[in-house]
C-alpha positions as CSV (number, residue, x, y, z in Angstrom):
1,X,-91.7,-29.0,23.2
2,X,-92.7,-32.3,21.3
3,X,-90.1,-34.5,21.7
4,X,-89.8,-34.0,25.9
5,X,-90.3,-37.3,27.2
6,X,-93.2,-37.0,30.4
7,X,-93.8,-39.4,32.9
8,X,-95.7,-40.5,36.0
9,X,-94.1,-41.6,39.1
10,X,-95.8,-43.2,41.9
11,X,-93.7,-43.9,45.1
12,X,-92.4,-43.4,48.6
13,X,-89.9,-40.5,49.8
14,X,-86.7,-41.8,50.8
15,X,-85.8,-39.1,53.1
16,X,-87.4,-35.5,53.7
17,X,-87.4,-33.1,50.9
18,X,-84.2,-30.8,50.4
19,X,-85.7,-27.0,49.9
20,X,-82.8,-24.6,48.4
21,X,-83.0,-21.3,47.1
22,X,-81.1,-19.8,44.2
23,X,-79.1,-16.6,44.7
24,X,-81.7,-15.0,43.2
25,X,-84.1,-16.3,45.6
26,X,-86.1,-19.1,43.8
27,X,-87.3,-22.2,45.5
28,X,-85.9,-25.4,44.5
29,X,-86.9,-28.6,46.3
30,X,-85.1,-32.0,45.6
31,X,-86.2,-35.3,46.4
32,X,-85.9,-39.0,45.8
33,X,-88.8,-41.3,45.1
34,X,-88.4,-45.1,45.2
35,X,-91.1,-46.9,43.2
36,X,-90.9,-50.8,43.6
37,X,-93.1,-53.2,41.2
38,X,-95.1,-55.8,42.8
39,X,-95.7,-59.2,41.1
40,X,-97.9,-62.0,42.4
41,X,-96.3,-65.2,42.0
42,X,-99.4,-67.8,41.6
43,X,-96.9,-70.8,42.5
44,X,-96.2,-69.3,45.9
45,X,-99.6,-67.6,46.3
46,X,-97.5,-64.4,47.7
47,X,-96.6,-61.3,46.3
48,X,-93.0,-60.5,45.6
49,X,-91.2,-57.0,44.7
50,X,-89.3,-56.3,42.1
51,X,-86.1,-54.2,41.8
52,X,-86.8,-50.8,42.9
53,X,-86.5,-47.8,41.3
54,X,-84.8,-44.5,42.7
55,X,-85.9,-41.1,40.6
56,X,-84.4,-38.1,41.7
57,X,-86.9,-35.3,41.4
58,X,-86.8,-31.5,41.1
59,X,-89.6,-29.0,41.5
60,X,-89.4,-24.9,41.6
61,X,-90.8,-21.8,43.2
62,X,-94.2,-21.6,45.2
63,X,-94.7,-25.5,44.3
64,X,-91.7,-26.1,46.1
65,X,-92.0,-24.6,49.3
66,X,-95.1,-26.5,49.3
67,X,-93.8,-30.2,48.8
68,X,-91.1,-29.1,51.5
69,X,-93.6,-27.9,54.2
70,X,-96.1,-30.7,53.5
71,X,-94.3,-34.2,52.6
72,X,-91.7,-36.2,54.7
73,X,-89.8,-39.5,54.4
74,X,-91.8,-42.0,53.7
75,X,-94.8,-40.0,52.4
76,X,-96.2,-41.9,49.2
77,X,-96.3,-39.6,46.2
78,X,-97.6,-39.5,42.6
79,X,-94.7,-37.1,40.7
80,X,-95.8,-35.8,36.9
81,X,-92.8,-34.3,35.0
82,X,-90.1,-34.0,32.3
83,X,-87.6,-36.7,32.3
84,X,-84.2,-35.1,31.6
85,X,-80.6,-36.5,31.2
86,X,-78.2,-34.6,33.2
87,X,-74.5,-34.5,32.5
88,X,-72.0,-33.5,35.5
89,X,-68.4,-34.0,36.3
90,X,-68.0,-35.7,40.1
91,X,-65.5,-35.0,42.7
92,X,-63.2,-37.3,41.3
93,X,-63.1,-35.8,38.0
94,X,-64.9,-38.3,36.1
95,X,-67.7,-37.3,33.5
96,X,-71.2,-38.7,34.4
97,X,-74.9,-39.2,34.1
98,X,-78.1,-39.0,35.6
99,X,-81.6,-39.1,35.3
100,X,-84.1,-37.1,36.7
101,X,-87.8,-35.8,36.8
102,X,-88.3,-32.2,36.7
103,X,-91.5,-32.0,38.3
104,X,-94.4,-30.2,37.0
105,X,-96.9,-31.8,39.7
106,X,-96.5,-33.5,42.8
107,X,-99.3,-34.9,45.1
108,X,-100.0,-36.8,47.9
109,X,-101.1,-40.6,47.1
110,X,-104.7,-41.1,48.8
111,X,-104.1,-45.0,48.3
112,X,-103.2,-45.4,52.0
113,X,-103.8,-41.8,53.8
114,X,-106.1,-39.3,54.5
115,X,-105.3,-35.7,54.0
116,X,-106.8,-32.3,54.6
117,X,-106.4,-29.9,51.6
118,X,-105.2,-26.1,52.8
119,X,-105.1,-23.5,49.9
120,X,-102.5,-21.1,50.3
121,X,-103.1,-17.3,50.2
122,X,-102.2,-15.7,46.7
123,X,-99.0,-13.4,46.9
124,X,-99.4,-10.7,44.9
125,X,-96.1,-11.2,42.5
126,X,-97.6,-14.7,41.7
127,X,-100.9,-13.6,41.1
128,X,-102.1,-14.6,37.8
129,X,-98.8,-15.6,36.7
130,X,-98.6,-18.4,34.3
131,X,-97.0,-21.8,35.8
132,X,-95.8,-23.0,32.5
133,X,-94.0,-19.8,31.7
134,X,-92.3,-20.0,35.1
135,X,-90.9,-23.8,34.4
136,X,-89.7,-22.8,31.2
137,X,-87.0,-20.9,33.1
138,X,-86.0,-24.2,35.3
139,X,-82.7,-24.6,33.2
140,X,-81.3,-21.3,33.6
141,X,-82.3,-21.3,37.4
142,X,-80.9,-24.8,37.7
143,X,-77.5,-23.6,36.3
144,X,-76.9,-20.9,39.0
145,X,-78.7,-22.7,41.6
146,X,-75.6,-23.6,43.9
């Protein structure tokens, strides 16, 4: 859709990714990325941290399992996806809203680390499938996730 907002966030995972499965067996992983801007203060000659942004993210299907298996608390990541606003009822009964990235891509940042890439073997049920058509079903799966 042309009116969707796509964003890229670079930061560190605040905890290990949380992998869950919908009742129909679809994998979904949730994680939070902390991104802290840094600015150079010319007067002091030092770098200073700005206010941290904590962005909740979710990712579906095979990619969700890959994230859960590959990334851990403190991992520096690059996340690209749709920025969505979700409304929900809190435990105290109040109505709340939150922003979340429904990720399309998650990658380990290679700025401060090295990694070895290992390709997953193809699964028969996912062979030839179109990832974009799978992502279009996210809203339906999320509503029935828990």
